[in-house]
N, C-alpha and C positions, 0 to 999 in steps of 0.2 A: 482566196477564201478571207470571209468578213471574219474579223474579229470582233471579240466583245469587251471592252476598256473602261476599266472606271477610274477616274483620275482626279487626286487633289494636288494642292498645296497647302503649305503649314497655315494655319489658322493666324490670320491678324487679330492681336490683342487689343480689346475694346477700351484700353485706358488711355490712348492717345492716338494721335493722327497718321494714315500712313506716309511713307517716307520713300525715296528712291529704292531702299533695299527692300520693302517690300513686292515694290512695281517690280524689280529685274526679276525676281522670282514669280510673280503673277501672269508676265509678259512669255518667259520662258516655257510656264505651263501652257498658257493659250496657244502658244505658235504650235505646240507638238499638239494637241488638241486637234485645233484646227486641220493641221496635216492630215492628220489620223480619218477626220471626217471627209476630207478632201480625198481621200483615197479611199472611201466607201464604207469605211469601217463604222459600228456601232459604239461609239467614245461618248462616256457620260464625262460630266464635268462640273463637280461638287465641291464647296466649301461652306465656310462658317465662322461667325465673328467668336474669338475666345474670349468667355465673359467673366470667368469667374477666378476667385484668388483675393488677397489683400488687397493687392495695389487700389484693384476697383471700389471695394468696401469703405477703403480709404478715402479716396478723390469724391466719392460721392457724399460723404458724410463733412469733407470740406468745403463742396458746394453748395449743403444743405439740400442736396436731390437724394431718392431713392438709387438703388443700384440698377434697378430697370430701367428709370430715367436716364442713369448715363449710359447705358449700354445699347437703350433705343437711340439718342442721340447720334452717339458713335456710329453703329450701323447705316444711318442715313447719309454720315458722312463719307464713312467706305465706300458703299454702293456706288454714290455720287461719283467718287475717284475712281475707283475700278471701272466704272462706264466710261469715264474721261478716257482710259488708256484700251477700250474696246477688248474689256477680258470679259469672253462672252461662258459664263456660268450656264450651267443647265438647273443648275439651284446654288443656291447662297442662304444659309440657315443660322443658328444661333446654337450653343453648345447650352443657355439656359432655356430649353426647350423639353415639351414634354417626351419627344422621342429620343433625346440623349438622355433624359431620367430611366427613361425606359431601360436602355440597352445599356447603360452604367450600371444599373441594379441587377440586370440580367446576367452579365459578364463577372462583377463581384461574388454574386449568389454561386454561381456556378464553379467560380476559383475555390470560395469559403469551401464548398461541399467536397472539392475535390481535394483540399488540405493544402491546399499553393498559399492561404493567409494564416499568418501569426501574430500574437500581440505582444508585447512587450512594453517595458517602461523606458522614455527616455527625459533626459534634463535639459531641457531647454530653457533660453533667456524669455523671461518675464516684465510685461512693464505692469506696474502695480496702479499707477495713477489711470492708464487706458484699460486696464482688466483685459490683458489678451497676451497671449504669447506671441512673440516674436520672430518671423521669418528670418532668417540668417542676414539678408539683404536691409533688414530695418535695422540693424544693431551697428554701429560706426565705434572705432576707437583707435588706439597704437596699437599698429602691427606687432605681434609677439616676439619677431623675429628680429626684425631692421627698426622698428621702432616708428616706423612712419606714420603720420599721424592722418586720422580721419579717413581710414580703410574699413571696408565692408569685414562684415560677420564670418566670413566664408573665406576671402583671401585678400592679399594684397597687391595691389596694382604696381607696389614698386619694386619688392623684390620677388613676388609669385607664389610666396607663401601660402598653403592652404591650411585651414584650421577651423576651430570653431568658435562660436560668439563666447565660451566661455574661456577661451583662450585671450581674447584681446584685454588690451592694456586700456583704462579709462575708459570702460564702454558706456556706451549711451544711447538710448533708445530714440528712433529719427520720428517716431510719433510724437513723444512728449517733450525729447530733451533730459529726459529722468534715467537716473542709473539705473539697467535691470537687474533683477534678482533671478537667480537659479531656481527653476521649480520642476519637478517630477509628473510625467503624464504618459499614461498608456496609448501607446498607438497603434495602430495597424500596419504590417508589412505585407510585400510581397516576394514570395519567395524565387528570386531570379533561379538562383542556383539549382532547381528542380529541373529548367528548361536548357541545359548548358549541352548536352548531347545534340539535341535537337535545333539548338541554335546554329553549334555547329555546322551542322550538315545542311542546314537553312542558308547561311551566309556563303557553303560552296556552289548551291543552285541558285541560288537570287543573284540576278543583275546589279552586283555593287561594282564600282570604279575600284580600283586595284588599292588606291592610299586610301580608301575606306575602309576596305577589309584589313590592310596593314594597320589601321589604328583601333580595328575590333581586336586583332589580336593581341595588341599591349592589355587589352581589357581581360580578356580571357587569363592571360598571364596574370595580370593582379586578384585574380578571381572576382566571380560573380556575388555582389553584396544582395543581399536584403532592401528593399525599395519600401521604404516610407510612403503609404500612400494615404495616409489620413492627418488632418487639421483640428487643431481646437477652436471651439466657439468663442468669440466670435468671428465669424468666416462666411462670404460670400458663395454660395455653392450648394450642392447636394450633401443632404445629410447622411451619413451612414445608416441603413435601415435596421441594424442589430446593433448600434452604439451610440444612442442619445449622448447630444454634445459633440459629436466627430462629425467632420465634414471630409470628403473626399477631396484630396490633393488635386489642384487645377491640374497638374499633366496626367493625373489619372483619366480625368473625364474628358480632357481636351481631346486628345487623340480619339476618343469614342464618338465627338461630334463628328468626324466623319462619315461614321455608320448614321448617326442621328440625321445628319442632311439627308444622305440617300434614301433614307426611311422616309422621310417627309417627301422626297421625289419619287419614291414607289406609289407613294399615297397619288400623288397628283398627275401621275400616268400612267399607275396602274400594272408595274412592274412588277417580277417576282423577287422580293426580297433574296431568299434563300437561294435561288440559284447564283445569284452573285456573290452571296457574302459565304457560301458552304461550299463550295466546288472551286480547286485552285487548276483545273483542266479547261471546266466550260469557259471562263471568263478570266481578264487578267487587272490585276490591282496595282496602279501606278503612284508614288507618292514622289512631290518635287518638295525639297526642304534646303534650307542652308545647313553649311556643315557645323554650326552652332549647335545643333540640336539632332545631329545624327545619334548620339548615343541614346535618345528616347527612341528614334523611329527604326532601330537595327537591333535593338535588345530588349526592352521593356516591350516595345509595341507586338512585335511580332510574336513575344511570349505569351502575352495576354491573351492576344486573338487565337494562338491555339490551344493554351489550356482553357479557354472560353470555349471551344467547340468552334472555329470560325477558321476561315482561312487565311493565309498569312500571304504578306504583299509578295507580289508578281516582281518588283524592283522596288528600291529607294533611290532616287536619282539625287546627288547631293551638289550643289553649288559654292563657288566661294564668297566672299565678303565683298562688298561694292566700296571701291573709294572713290573720290571725287580729286580730280587734280592731283593723283598720287599721293592721297593723305586719309586717313581715318574720317568719317563724314563727321563734323564738328558744328557745334553750335555758335561758338565763338568766333569762329572764322566765316561763318556762315553760308558752311558747304551741307550743314544739315538738312538738306531739299526737302521739302514735303510734297506729296504729291499733288495737293491743291493750289501750293505756290506754283508749281510749275504751270498747270491746267490755266493759272490765272494771266499766263503770259503765252503760253505756246499750245500748239496743238499735241496731241499725245502720239500719233502717229508716227513722228520723225526720232521719237526716242524709242518706241518700239524698234524701229529698223537699227539704230545704233547699237541697243543690246542686243539683238539679234548679230549683229556683226561681231560682237565681242565673246559670245557665250560659245564655249569650246565643248560641252559635256563634261570637262572634267571640273576638278573642285581649286582651282587655281584663283585668287582674288580678281577681282574685274576692275577697271579704273574708268572713271566717266572724265575724260580731258572734257572741258566745255570746247575751247578750240578746236578742237578734233571733233567735235559733236557738231560743230556748226560745218566745218567744211566738209564732213564727210556726207552729210546729208544734202548740202549743197550739190556737191559734186557727182553722188549717186543717185539720188531719188529723182533733182532737178536735171543735173547737167548732164546726166546719161541715160537713164529707163525715160523719166516724162520725155525727154528732148526728143527720143525717137518717135514718137506718136504727136506731140504738137508740130514740128517741124513738117511731119507728111500729111497730116490731115487735113490742110488746105486744098491739097490736091485732088483728094477724095469728093471734096466738098464742090470744087469747082465742076465736077465729072457727075454732076446731079445727085452725090451722097451713094454711089454705090462702088462696090469693091469688083475690082477687074475679074474675069473668069477662071484666071492659071495665075498662077506665082511663076516670074520670068525667071527665080532662079530656085527650082525645087532640092536641090542637093545641098545647099546653104540651109533651108528650113529643115532637112533631115539634121544638118547637123547638130541644129538647137535641139531637136526632140529624143534623141538616139541618147542622149545620157542621162535620161529623165529618172531610172531607174537608180543611178549613182547617187543622183541628188537626192532621191527619197530615203536612197540609205543613211546620208548627212543627217536629214529630217530625225531618222529614226535614232538616231546614234545622238541627238542633241547638238551637233557639230553644227548650228548655225553659221558660224565665223567661217568655215570652211565653205559653205553654201553660197553664201553672198560673195566671196571672192569668186568663185565660180560662175555664177551668174552674172556678176558685174563685167566678167573678161566676154560673156556673150554678148552683154550690153555694147563695151567696145568694138566687137566685132560688127553689129546691126549699125552703130553710126559709122563706119568705116565704108559699110556697104552703099549708106546714103550719099555720104559725101563722095566716093568713087562714083556713083550714078548722076549724081546733081540733077537729082528732079526737077529743081525751080528754073534751071536751065532750058530742061526739054520742054516745059509749061509755056516758054516763050514763044516757041514755036509751034502754030496750030496743029501742023502735020504731025506732030510728036505727044500730041496731047495722052493721045492712049498711052505712050510708052513711061510717062510722067504719073500716069494713075496705076500702072500694073507696076512701078518701082514703089510707089507709096504703099500699094496695096499688099506686098512683099514686107517692107519696112513695117507695117501696121500690124502683120503676123508674127511676126518677130517680137514687137512689143508684146503682143498678147501672150507668147509663149513665156516670157520674161517674167511677165506678171503672174501667171499661174503658179509659177516657181514662188513667186512672193507671196503669193496670197495668203499665206499660214500668218505672215508677218505684218502687211500692207492691208487688212482688210477694208478701210474706207476706200483707198485707192480703187483696189478692185470691185467693188459695190459702182464706184462713181463710173469706172471704166464699163461694166456690163450693161449699166443704162445707155453709153454710148454703141457698144459692139452687140450688145444682147445677152442676156443673162447665161445663155447655154454656153457662151465663148469661156466662162469661167465656171462651170459646172461640175467639173471633175479633174482630177491629175490626170488621167488618159486623155482628156478632151483635145489637148493639142495633138493627137493623131490627126486629125482631120483640119487642115485650114479654111480658114473664111475665105470663101469666095462665091462671086456672084450673088451678093447681098446688099439690101441698102442699112446704111449706118448714121445714127444719129448726127446732130451737131457736135465737134469735139466740146468737152466740156474742160474747165480748168482743173488739171488732178491734182498739182502739189505748188506751193512757192516757196521761196527762197527763205530758209531762217534769218531773221535780224540779229545780226551779232549783238548790237547794242540790247535786245531782249534778252538772249541768252545769260549776258553778262549780269544781267538783272537777277537772275537766279542767285546770286552769293552775295547779293546786297541787301542789307536788312531793310524791311518796309519801313522801320523807325527812324532810319539814320536818309537825311535829305540826302537827295546828289548835290554835290557843289557845281553852280552854275560854269557853264565853259570861257575858259579866259579868252579875249579875242586875238586872233593872230593874222597878221599880214602875210602872205606867202608868196614867194618869187615864182612859183610855179601855177600856172591855173589848172583849176578843172574843169575841164569841157563837158561836164557832164552835169547831173543834177544831184541836191542834196539827199542823204538817205534818209528812208522812211522814217516818220516819227519827229525829223528836226524840226523844232519850232522854230518860228519865223523872228528876223531878226528884229529887234526891237528899235523904234526911233529915237537916235538920240537927240539929248536937247544942243541947240548951237554952241559952239566955245570959241575961245578965242583963236586965232590962226598962229598956232606955235608948232616948234620944231616936237616930233613925237618917234622916240625911237621903236622899232617893230617889236612886238611881244616877242620874246625869245622861247624855242622850245629847244629839248635835251635829244640826243642821237636816241635815247630811247623812245621818243614820240615819233620820232621818223621812221624807228624801226618795226611801228605797229602796220605800217604800211606795207601790203601783199603788192609788189610790182611784177607783172609778168607781160612778157613779150605775147603779143596776139596779131592776127593775121586777119585783114576784112577779107570777109568771103563775099559780103554783100553792103552797098552804101547807096542810099539814095535820100533826094530831099522828103521832107515832112511837110504832106499835106496841111495848108493851114498854118502855116510857121515859115518866116520869112529866114529864122536863125538856122533853125533845128537839121541836123542831117539823122540818119538813123543807118547805123550801124549792124551787122553782125559779125561775131568775131569769133575765130577760131582759137582756141586755148588748149587746143591738142586734145583732152580727153570730154572736154564738151564745147557746146556754144552759147553765146551771150548776145543777147540783144542792148545795144547802149544808145544814147540821144546824146548827140553832141552839137553843142553852139556856136559852130565855125563855118556855117553856111555861106558865110560874105568871103571865107578866105580859100576855100577849096570848091571845087567840084566832084561829085562823087566818083565820077568814073577815074579820077586823078588815085583814088585812093584803094580800089578793088585789087589783092592781091599785097598790098604794102602792110609790113608790120609798125604795129605801133605799140608805145607802152600803156598799160590801163592798171589801175588801181582795182585788184582782184577782190578784195573782202573790205568792199564798201555794201551798205548794205541797199537793197535794192528800192527804189521808189517810183509809185505808181502816177504817171501822167496822164494827162488828157489823151496823149496819142498812144501809150502804152505803157510797160514797165520799162523802165532803164535799168538795168543790171550791172553799173559798174559805172566807172568814167575813164575816158582816155586823156593823156595828160598833154597839155602845150604850155608854149611857152608866149608872152608877148613882148614885143618892142615895137622901136621906130626910127627910122633914120632922122637926121635933124631935121625939123621942118615936114617931117611925111604925117602920114597917117595910122594909126596903128595898126599892126601886123601881127598875126597870129601864126603858130609852126607848131606843127605837131611835133612830137617828142619821137625820133625814128629809134627801132631797135632790129636794122638790117645788115647787123654783121656775123653771119654764121649762126642765127637764132634758131631756134623750133618753137611751135607753136605752143605757150604755156609754160615756155623756159623761165625762172625766178629769176628777177633781176635785182642788183645788191649794190 
C-alpha cells in the first residue's frame, strides 16, 4: 500500500556557509526519501533557508548590504552546495516569504485566540550605543561561578554553569564593546504547559528514539516553562501583528518554514494543503534533526501545531554530532570543513556513501576519519562494487553487446534478491550502516563467483566464449541487484549505470525480481574512480597556508610503477660540482605511512606500444587492481602469474596513456661486479594471503 510522506530536515541558517554537519543531515534525509520513492511511495521532500534573527541583521550591517541581499546570496551558495551532494528536494524555499508570513500569522492568531499566548515584562541587557536589546549570546563577560573570562551571556563553556546576562561579571556587548544596561520590556510568551498532557501522549505514540524520550522525561520532570516568542526592534523578521515594535523570535517562525515551503509546493503542483497538514492518519510527517535542537522539535513544535489546529509530526528522527578524526570540528585545526571546500577537491557521492556507512539510526556522534574515508570508498565502491561490472563488461562487448539468455547460477541470484525486505527494513529504520555492511558482503560473494569461474580464461578458448558471456551476464546481474540496493545512497552512479543497462534496470526496489537477460546493453561507462589520498588530506589544510615543497630523497627500494596523480614533474637541477652527498634522511614515521600489502598476480602481459612496461592484474583479497610496472626487461609475463608480490596499496592512482595504474609493485636493483643492472621483484611467498598487510 502506497504511503503519503512529507519529509524535512533542519533549516540551514543563512548567516554562514554549509559545513559537514549540515551535509550529513541532508544526506541522511535524502537517502531515506530516495528509498521511499524507490519503494513506490508518494514522498515529498521540502526545506527552506532560515533567514531571520539578530545575527543576520548585524552581519548585513557590517557588510553594508540589506538583510534581503545577504540571504539571497546565501541561498545561492547553499543551493549550489546541496546540489553538489545530490540532495533532491521537491522544493527548497525561504522563511522570509509570503507563504511563511501567512502561516506564521495564522498560527499565532489561533494560539492567541485560544488563550495560549500571554504577555509579561522581562529584564534584558540593552546596548545604549547600538540602541538595541541584546540576545544572550551577544553579551560576554566573566562567569559568575568560576570567573572564567569571555563567556557567553547564557552559559559558561568552562564550568558548564547556566545563568542570565545580568549575572555576568564585567559584561560587554559584542556589538559595540560597551557595557550593557538592564531594561524592562514586555514580551509575548507561548504557554507550553497548557499542552503537557497532549505532549506526554504524543511522545508515547510517536516514533522517537529511547534516548530522546529519556531526555524529554527530564524536561517534564523539571516542568514545562512558558516560551518567549518575541523580540524587540530592531530585528530582522516578521513583526507581530498586534504588537508594534515586537518581532517573532526566529525559533517561532523558522519551523513554520516547513509549512511555508510546502504551501509553495502546493501552489506549484496543485496539491491539497489541508490533506497533508490537517490529518494524522492520511499522511505522514517526518523531521530529521540534530540532537541539539530536539527540544524545539519535540516539545514546542508539536504543541504549536496542535494548538494551531494542524497535525503533529509522525516522527522526529534525531542524529548525533559529527566529529572529524575524533575531535569536534575546529577552524583552528583546519577540520571545520565547508561543503564548498570539499566540492572544490572531490565529488560529492563518495562522502554520501561514507556517511551512510556510519549512520545507525541512533543519536550517537559520528566520526569522519579522513584516512578511513579514503580507504573505505576505494575498497567498497571501486574495489568491490564497480569491480564486478568493470571486469565482466568486456566479455559482453566481445559477444556483440548482448547479455546471455539465461543465468548459469539462478540459485545465487535468488540468494541476492531474497533478503531485500530485510534490507528495506534497515532503510526504514535509517540504519544504513548495517545495510551497507550486508550489501558489501554480497559484493564479496559476487567477486568470489567471478574469481572461481575465471571468464578471462574461458574467453581465450573460442569454443567457450558463450560460457564467458554467461558468467559475465550472471555477474552483471548481481552487480545490478547490489546497485539497486545502494541507489538511494549512490544516485549518480545509478544514473550512469542506467544509461548502460537500461532505465528499467533501476526503476523500483522490486525490479530485481526479474534478471536482465536476452537484451542489448550499451558500452560500459566509467562508474567510479579511486579517491586521491593527497586531495583528501587537503581538506584539512587551510587554503591560505602554502604547502611546503617535498624534500628530495634517494630511496634504496625502487618503485616499479608510476607516481601518484597530481605529482609535479621534477625540476631540472643546475649543474653542480661532483661532491659526495649524504642521502636525504627519512624517519620511521615517514616509512610507516606506506601501506604495504601482499598481492597475488592474476594476470600479467606486455603493454603494446611500450618496451618497458608490464600490466599486472593483482588480487588483494577483497578487490583487484591494475598496476603498470617498468620491469619488462627483467621478467617475462608468464614467469609472474600466480606469484605473490609486495605492493604499495595507498599510492594514489595515475592515469597513463595505456590506462590507470592503481599502485606500485616493489623491486630492488643491483648488479654483480662488472655486470649489468638487474631488477629483482620483492617476494611475499611465505604463508601469505592476498591483501595481507606487511610491516
